[in-house]
ZADO-425217 format. One line per 2 residues: their letters; for each residue x, y, z of C-alpha. Coordinates in steps of 0.5 Angstrom, whole numbers, plus 2048, in hexadecimal, padded with zeros to 3 digits. Example, Ala and Ser with C-alpha at 12.3 -4.5 7.8 and 13.67 -1.06 7.14 Angstrom:
// residues 2
AS> 819,7F7,810 ~ 81B,7FE,80E
// end
This chain:
// residues 568
XX> 8CE,95F,808 ~ 8CB,95D,80F
XX> 8C4,95E,80B ~ 8C6,959,806
XX> 8C8,954,80C ~ 8C2,955,80F
XX> 8BE,954,809 ~ 8C2,94E,808
XX> 8C1,94B,80F ~ 8B9,94C,80E
XX> 8B9,949,808 ~ 8BC,943,80A
XX> 8B8,942,810 ~ 8B2,943,80C
XX> 8B4,93E,808 ~ 8B6,939,80E
XX> 8AF,93A,810 ~ 8AC,939,80A
XX> 8B0,932,809 ~ 8AE,930,810
XX> 8A7,931,80F ~ 8A7,92D,808
XX> 8AB,927,80C ~ 8A5,927,812
XX> 8A0,926,80C ~ 8A4,921,809
XX> 8A4,91D,80F ~ 89D,91E,810
XX> 89C,91C,809 ~ 8A0,916,80A
XX> 89C,914,810 ~ 895,915,80D
XX> 898,911,807 ~ 89A,90B,80C
XX> 894,90B,810 ~ 890,90B,80A
XX> 895,905,807 ~ 894,901,80E
XX> 88C,902,80D ~ 88C,900,806
XX> 890,8FA,808 ~ 88C,8F8,80E
XX> 886,8F9,80A ~ 889,8F3,805
XX> 88B,8EF,80B ~ 884,8EF,80D
XX> 881,8EE,806 ~ 885,8E8,806
XX> 883,8E5,80D ~ 87C,8E6,80B
XX> 87D,8E2,805 ~ 880,8DD,809
XX> 87B,8DC,80E ~ 875,8DC,809
XX> 878,8D6,805 ~ 879,8D3,80B
XX> 872,8D4,80D ~ 870,8D2,806
XX> 874,8CB,807 ~ 871,8C9,80E
XX> 86A,8CA,80A ~ 86C,8C3,807
XX> 86B,8BC,80A ~ 86F,8BB,810
XX> 873,8B4,810 ~ 872,8AF,816
XX> 879,8AC,819 ~ 87A,8A7,81E
XX> 87F,8A9,824 ~ 886,8A5,823
XX> 889,8A2,82A ~ 88E,8A7,82D
XX> 896,8A5,82D ~ 898,8A2,833
XX> 89F,8A3,835 ~ 8A3,89D,835
XX> 8A4,89A,83C ~ 8AC,89B,83E
XX> 8B0,896,842 ~ 8B2,899,849
XX> 8BA,89A,849 ~ 8BD,89B,84F
XX> 8C1,8A1,850 ~ 8C9,89E,852
XX> 8CE,8A2,857 ~ 8D5,8A1,855
XX> 8DB,8A1,859 ~ 8E2,8A1,858
XX> 8E6,89D,85D ~ 8EE,89B,85D
XX> 8EF,894,859 ~ 8EF,890,85F
XX> 8E8,892,861 ~ 8E5,891,85A
XX> 8E1,88B,858 ~ 8E4,886,853
XX> 8DE,887,84E ~ 8DB,88E,84D
XX> 8D4,88C,84C ~ 8D1,88D,845
XX> 8CA,88D,846 ~ 8C6,890,84C
XX> 8C0,88C,84A ~ 8C0,887,850
XX> 8C2,88D,855 ~ 8BC,88E,85A
XX> 8B7,894,858 ~ 8B7,89A,85C
XX> 8B1,89A,861 ~ 8AF,8A0,864
XX> 8AD,8A0,86B ~ 8A5,89F,86C
XX> 8A4,8A1,865 ~ 89D,89E,863
XX> 89C,89D,85B ~ 897,8A2,858
XX> 891,89E,856 ~ 891,89D,84E
XX> 88B,8A1,84D ~ 88E,8A8,850
XX> 88C,8AE,84C ~ 892,8B0,848
XX> 893,8B7,84B ~ 894,8B4,852
XX> 89A,8B7,856 ~ 89F,8B4,85A
XX> 89F,8B6,862 ~ 8A4,8B9,865
XX> 8A5,8B5,86C ~ 8AB,8B2,86C
XX> 8A8,8AB,86C ~ 8A3,8AC,866
XX> 89C,8AA,868 ~ 897,8A8,863
XX> 895,8AE,85F ~ 88D,8AF,85F
XX> 88A,8B1,859 ~ 888,8B8,85B
XX> 88F,8BA,85D ~ 891,8BF,859
XX> 898,8C1,85A ~ 89E,8BF,85D
XX> 8A3,8C3,861 ~ 8AB,8C1,860
XX> 8AE,8BE,866 ~ 8B1,8C2,86B
XX> 8B8,8C4,86C ~ 8BA,8BE,871
XX> 8B8,8B9,86C ~ 8BC,8BC,867
XX> 8C2,8BC,86B ~ 8C6,8B6,869
XX> 8C0,8B2,865 ~ 8C5,8AD,862
XX> 8C6,8AA,86A ~ 8BE,8A9,869
XX> 8BF,8A4,863 ~ 8C6,8A2,864
XX> 8C5,89B,868 ~ 8BF,899,862
XX> 8C3,89A,85C ~ 8C8,896,858
XX> 8CF,898,85A ~ 8D5,898,855
XX> 8DC,898,857 ~ 8E2,899,852
XX> 8E9,89A,854 ~ 8EC,8A1,853
XX> 8EF,8A2,84C ~ 8ED,89C,849
XX> 8E7,89F,845 ~ 8E8,89D,83D
XX> 8E4,8A2,839 ~ 8E0,89E,833
XX> 8DB,8A0,82D ~ 8D4,8A0,82F
XX> 8D0,89C,82A ~ 8CB,8A0,827
XX> 8C4,89F,823 ~ 8C5,8A1,81C
XX> 8BE,8A6,81C ~ 8C0,8AC,820
XX> 8BA,8B0,822 ~ 8BA,8B8,820
XX> 8B4,8BB,823 ~ 8B2,8C2,81E
XX> 8B4,8C8,821 ~ 8AE,8CC,823
XX> 8AA,8D0,81F ~ 8A6,8D7,820
XX> 89F,8D7,821 ~ 89A,8D7,81C
XX> 899,8DE,819 ~ 892,8E0,819
XX> 88D,8E0,812 ~ 88F,8E7,812
XX> 890,8EC,817 ~ 88A,8EF,81B
XX> 889,8F6,81E ~ 883,8F7,821
XX> 87E,8FD,822 ~ 87F,8FF,829
XX> 879,903,82A ~ 875,8FD,828
XX> 872,8FB,82F ~ 875,8F5,832
XX> 875,8F1,839 ~ 87C,8F0,83C
XX> 87C,8E8,83E ~ 882,8E7,843
XX> 885,8E0,845 ~ 88B,8DE,849
XX> 88F,8DA,844 ~ 895,8D6,848
XX> 894,8DC,84E ~ 895,8E1,848
XX> 88F,8E6,847 ~ 88D,8E6,840
XX> 887,8EA,83D ~ 883,8E9,836
XX> 87E,8EE,833 ~ 877,8EB,831
XX> 872,8EF,82D ~ 86D,8F2,832
XX> 867,8EF,831 ~ 86A,8E9,82E
XX> 864,8E5,82C ~ 868,8DF,828
XX> 864,8D9,829 ~ 865,8D2,825
XX> 85D,8D0,824 ~ 85E,8C9,822
XX> 864,8C4,820 ~ 862,8C4,819
XX> 866,8C6,813 ~ 862,8CC,811
XX> 862,8CF,818 ~ 869,8CD,819
XX> 86B,8D1,813 ~ 867,8D7,814
XX> 86A,8D7,81C ~ 871,8D8,818
XX> 86E,8DE,814 ~ 86C,8E1,81B
XX> 873,8E0,81E ~ 876,8E3,818
XX> 872,8EA,819 ~ 877,8EF,81A
XX> 875,8F1,821 ~ 879,8EA,823
XX> 87F,8EE,821 ~ 881,8F0,828
XX> 880,8E9,82A ~ 885,8E6,825
XX> 88A,8EB,826 ~ 88A,8EB,82D
XX> 88B,8E3,82E ~ 890,8E4,828
XX> 894,8EA,82D ~ 894,8E5,833
XX> 897,8E0,82F ~ 89D,8E4,82D
XX> 89D,8E9,834 ~ 89D,8E2,838
XX> 8A1,8DE,833 ~ 89D,8D9,834
XX> 89E,8D2,830 ~ 899,8CF,82C
XX> 897,8C9,832 ~ 896,8D0,836
XX> 893,8D4,831 ~ 88D,8CF,830
XX> 88C,8CE,837 ~ 88C,8D5,838
XX> 886,8D6,832 ~ 883,8D1,836
XX> 883,8D4,83C ~ 881,8DB,83A
XX> 87B,8D8,835 ~ 878,8D4,83B
XX> 879,8DA,840 ~ 875,8DE,83B
XX> 86F,8D9,838 ~ 870,8D4,83E
XX> 871,8CC,83C ~ 86D,8CD,836
XX> 86D,8CB,82E ~ 86E,8D3,82D
XX> 875,8D2,831 ~ 877,8CD,82D
XX> 875,8D0,827 ~ 878,8D6,829
XX> 87F,8D2,82A ~ 87F,8CF,823
XX> 87E,8D6,820 ~ 884,8DA,824
XX> 888,8D4,822 ~ 887,8D4,81B
XX> 887,8DC,81B ~ 88E,8DB,81F
XX> 891,8D6,819 ~ 890,8D0,81C
XX> 88D,8C9,819 ~ 887,8C7,81D
XX> 880,8C4,81B ~ 87A,8C5,81E
XX> 876,8BF,820 ~ 86F,8BD,823
XX> 86C,8B6,826 ~ 865,8B5,825
XX> 864,8B1,82B ~ 866,8B6,82F
XX> 865,8BC,82C ~ 86B,8BF,82D
XX> 870,8C2,829 ~ 878,8C0,829
XX> 87E,8C3,827 ~ 883,8C0,823
XX> 88B,8C2,822 ~ 890,8BF,81E
XX> 897,8BE,821 ~ 89E,8BE,81F
XX> 89F,8B9,825 ~ 89B,8B2,826
XX> 898,8B3,82D ~ 898,8AD,832
XX> 891,8AC,836 ~ 88D,8B0,831
XX> 888,8AD,82C ~ 888,8B0,825
XX> 885,8B0,81E ~ 888,8AF,818
XX> 886,8B4,813 ~ 888,8B4,80B
XX> 88E,8B0,80E ~ 890,8B4,814
XX> 88F,8B3,81C ~ 88A,8B8,81F
XX> 88A,8B8,826 ~ 883,8B9,82A
XX> 884,8BE,82E ~ 881,8BD,836
XX> 87D,8B7,832 ~ 87A,8B1,834
XX> 875,8AF,82E ~ 877,8A8,82A
XX> 875,8AC,823 ~ 874,8B2,821
XX> 871,8B6,81A ~ 877,8BA,818
XX> 877,8C0,813 ~ 87D,8C0,80F
XX> 87D,8C7,80E ~ 884,8CA,80E
XX> 887,8D1,80C ~ 88E,8D2,808
XX> 895,8D2,80C ~ 891,8D0,812
XX> 897,8CC,817 ~ 897,8C6,81B
XX> 898,8C7,823 ~ 89F,8C6,825
XX> 8A0,8C4,82C ~ 8A7,8C7,82C
XX> 8A8,8CD,831 ~ 8AD,8D1,82F
XX> 8AD,8D7,834 ~ 8AC,8D9,83B
XX> 8A4,8D9,83C ~ 8A3,8E0,840
XX> 89F,8DD,845 ~ 89E,8E1,84B
XX> 8A3,8DF,851 ~ 8A1,8DB,856
XX> 8A7,8D8,859 ~ 8A8,8D1,85D
XX> 8AB,8D1,864 ~ 8B2,8D1,863
XX> 8B6,8CA,862 ~ 8BE,8C9,864
XX> 8C1,8C4,860 ~ 8C7,8C2,862
XX> 8CD,8BD,85E ~ 8D2,8B8,861
XX> 8D7,8BC,85E ~ 8D4,8C2,862
XX> 8D1,8C6,85C ~ 8CA,8C9,860
XX> 8C5,8CE,85D ~ 8BE,8D0,860
XX> 8B9,8D1,85B ~ 8B2,8D2,85A
XX> 8AD,8D1,854 ~ 8A7,8D5,851
XX> 8A1,8D0,853 ~ 89D,8D3,84E
XX> 8A2,8D0,848 ~ 8A2,8C9,84C
XX> 89A,8C9,84C ~ 89A,8CA,844
XX> 89F,8C5,844 ~ 89A,8C0,847
XX> 895,8C2,841 ~ 89A,8C0,83C
XX> 899,8BA,838 ~ 89F,8B5,837
XX> 8A0,8B4,82F ~ 8A5,8B2,82A
XX> 8A7,8B4,823 ~ 8A8,8B0,81D
XX> 8A6,8A9,81F ~ 8AC,8A9,824
XX> 8AA,8A9,82B ~ 8B1,8AB,82D
XX> 8AF,8B2,82B ~ 8AB,8B3,831
XX> 8B1,8B5,834 ~ 8B4,8BA,830
XX> 8AE,8BF,831 ~ 8AF,8BF,838
XX> 8B7,8BF,838 ~ 8B6,8C5,833
XX> 8B1,8C9,837 ~ 8B5,8CF,83A
XX> 8B5,8D0,842 ~ 8B1,8D6,844
XX> 8B5,8DC,845 ~ 8B4,8DD,84C
XX> 8B6,8D6,84E ~ 8BD,8D7,849
XX> 8BE,8DE,84D ~ 8BE,8DB,854
XX> 8C1,8D4,852 ~ 8C6,8D6,84D
XX> 8CB,8DB,851 ~ 8CB,8D6,856
XX> 8CD,8D0,852 ~ 8D2,8D5,84E
XX> 8D5,8D7,854 ~ 8D7,8CF,855
XX> 8DA,8CE,84D ~ 8DD,8D5,84C
XX> 8E4,8D4,84B ~ 8E4,8CC,849
XX> 8E5,8C9,843 ~ 8DF,8C7,83F
XX> 8E0,8C0,841 ~ 8E1,8C1,849
XX> 8DB,8C6,848 ~ 8D6,8C1,844
XX> 8D9,8BC,84A ~ 8D7,8C0,84F
XX> 8D0,8C1,84C ~ 8CF,8BA,84B
XX> 8D1,8B8,853 ~ 8CB,8BE,854
XX> 8C6,8BA,850 ~ 8C8,8B3,853
XX> 8C8,8B4,85A ~ 8C4,8BA,85C
XX> 8BD,8B7,85A ~ 8BA,8B1,85C
XX> 8B8,8AB,857 ~ 8B1,8A8,857
XX> 8AD,8A4,852 ~ 8A8,8A8,84F
XX> 8A3,8A2,850 ~ 8A4,8A3,857
XX> 8A3,8AB,858 ~ 89E,8AC,852
XX> 89B,8A5,850 ~ 89E,8A5,849
XX> 8A3,8A8,845 ~ 8A5,8AF,845
XX> 8AA,8B4,842 ~ 8AC,8BA,845
XX> 8AE,8C1,843 ~ 8B5,8C3,845
XX> 8B1,8C8,84B ~ 8AC,8C2,84D
XX> 8B2,8BF,84F ~ 8B5,8C4,853
XX> 8AE,8C5,856 ~ 8AB,8BD,858
XX> 8AF,8B9,85D ~ 8B0,8B3,859
XX> 8B3,8B2,852 ~ 8B5,8AC,84D
XX> 8BA,8AB,847 ~ 8B7,8AF,842
XX> 8B6,8B5,847 ~ 8BD,8B6,849
XX> 8C0,8B5,842 ~ 8BB,8BB,83F
XX> 8BD,8BF,845 ~ 8C4,8BD,844
XX> 8C4,8BF,83D ~ 8C1,8C6,83E
XX> 8C6,8C8,844 ~ 8CC,8C6,83F
XX> 8C9,8C9,839 ~ 8C7,8D0,83C
XX> 8CD,8D0,841 ~ 8D3,8CE,83D
XX> 8D0,8CE,836 ~ 8D2,8C7,834
XX> 8CE,8C2,830 ~ 8CA,8BD,833
XX> 8C7,8B7,830 ~ 8C2,8B2,833
XX> 8C3,8AB,833 ~ 8BD,8A6,834
XX> 8BE,89F,836 ~ 8B8,89A,837
XX> 8B5,89D,83E ~ 8BB,8A2,83F
XX> 8BD,8A9,83D ~ 8C4,8AC,83D
XX> 8C8,8B2,83A ~ 8CE,8B3,836
XX> 8D2,8BA,836 ~ 8D6,8BC,830
XX> 8DC,8BF,833 ~ 8E0,8C5,82F
XX> 8E7,8C1,833 ~ 8E9,8BA,833
XX> 8E5,8B6,838 ~ 8E6,8AF,83A
XX> 8E1,8AA,83B ~ 8DB,8A6,837
XX> 8D9,8AA,831 ~ 8D6,8AA,82A
XX> 8D6,8AE,824 ~ 8D0,8B2,821
XX> 8D2,8B7,81B ~ 8D9,8B6,81B
XX> 8D9,8B8,823 ~ 8DB,8B4,829
XX> 8D6,8B4,82E ~ 8D8,8B0,835
XX> 8D3,8AD,83A ~ 8D0,8B0,840
XX> 8CB,8AD,844 ~ 8C7,8B0,84A
XX> 8C5,8AA,84C ~ 8CB,8A7,84D
XX> 8CD,8AA,854 ~ 8D4,8AC,855
XX> 8D6,8AA,84E ~ 8DA,8AF,84B
XX> 8DA,8B1,844 ~ 8DB,8AB,83F
XX> 8D8,8A6,842 ~ 8D2,8A2,840
XX> 8CE,89F,845 ~ 8CE,897,845
XX> 8C9,893,842 ~ 8C9,899,83C
XX> 8D0,897,839 ~ 8CD,891,836
XX> 8C7,895,832 ~ 8C7,899,82D
XX> 8C5,8A1,82E ~ 8C0,8A5,82B
XX> 8C3,8AC,82A ~ 8BE,8B2,82A
XX> 8C1,8B8,828 ~ 8BF,8BF,82C
// end
């Protein structure tokens, strides 16, 4: 009996071993088949991309068309609307009539502030002194005001602002007249897909080119030796150059720039500038660098066009954009605007060659871009109601924002503010600022929490006109308002809308009046105040520039105009 059991056990173990071996062999077979599938699939991708580039090069041999630059879109100069201070007083102290319009109120005049000359460069930054001096063209950075300036900023301006006094308890809410055309900005789309996935042969010799892109070291491989050359600006030569770049030895370059875009979550505008910097580091400021930029943008799925100026003997990159960009000339090709990147030529020969599924560049910033941290000096901002927060921001992000073009979409200039308001605050700011603010609003009702944030934005920041600081109108991202010593109505509305959405979760819309930007909050609870209805939901006005005014009060001079609703 024992012998039978012994042989049964041996037989079972042998069977298990055989089964185990079969599984291992099956596993290896499956892995081999998967590798072969990937290899075959990649071969198909490579063949497809090669065919696309060959067709593109053949099209380039055809005659390029001459186009004349169209004048840049210029922002409409807004009238200045001064901030107003609100006070609730006993009925005996209130004026018999509440002013309806602040147009005759004395405009704020910052002490010793000299206006910037009209020809000041657009990227000039404000200075950090308490009394702004005239900015020199070569000054590159501004620092936020020191802590002493931020303790009670409302006192600095109070005597220069119109003061509205209203009797306690006499406020009667009213509907806000609004324009019929509601502004709804499209939601951000994913970055374009490349023509096909690119897997380089890492064994091929290559040279690593490294750059500091907004304080972040990024490396890209180029063939070594490279040997890429644009011999002359003629159709046949330019077509031959495209075929030269379509060689698989440049796959490493295409792969590396796409990997950098994904790793650092670069928006389209950042990616375009990244390609400029890395190609100029490798080729210098040459036609080869511009040509490579166009090639890499095309392989990455963007709608771009190559152009050259015979007079200047220079190549230029043109890009299509979903937005209309201010202060940048453009060329209309096949009915679409193409913006000339770093171009001062007045007429260009443009190649209309295209690829399937190419996408126009977007100016929306959907993600927190991954730039290395260089934190600014800490800045403490304290409101009249005692809400205090100490913050610093990533100066690398600030530098990027300084290079960001102002633009609008769908022919509507009011859409420009939505792009700024919908850009998320950087993670390190959220991690530092939000716990401080949440500690003040936790346990409060939605109304009281919004009111506390509204007062913080109203009274913890110093108001100043853009033309006094920058020499032109300039919109801030939320992080910029936290960084720079001065801000105006649109900057406050953008920051306030960001805080309310992130910290409280309430819906917010922006309200545009000529020369003024405010906000309205879609409360989940019933809140009294001037209001509007959008999408069957009530929104109550919250104006970060109506200093000390509570929720629901419309700033004087705005209540007799129709507001334009900008949905965020």
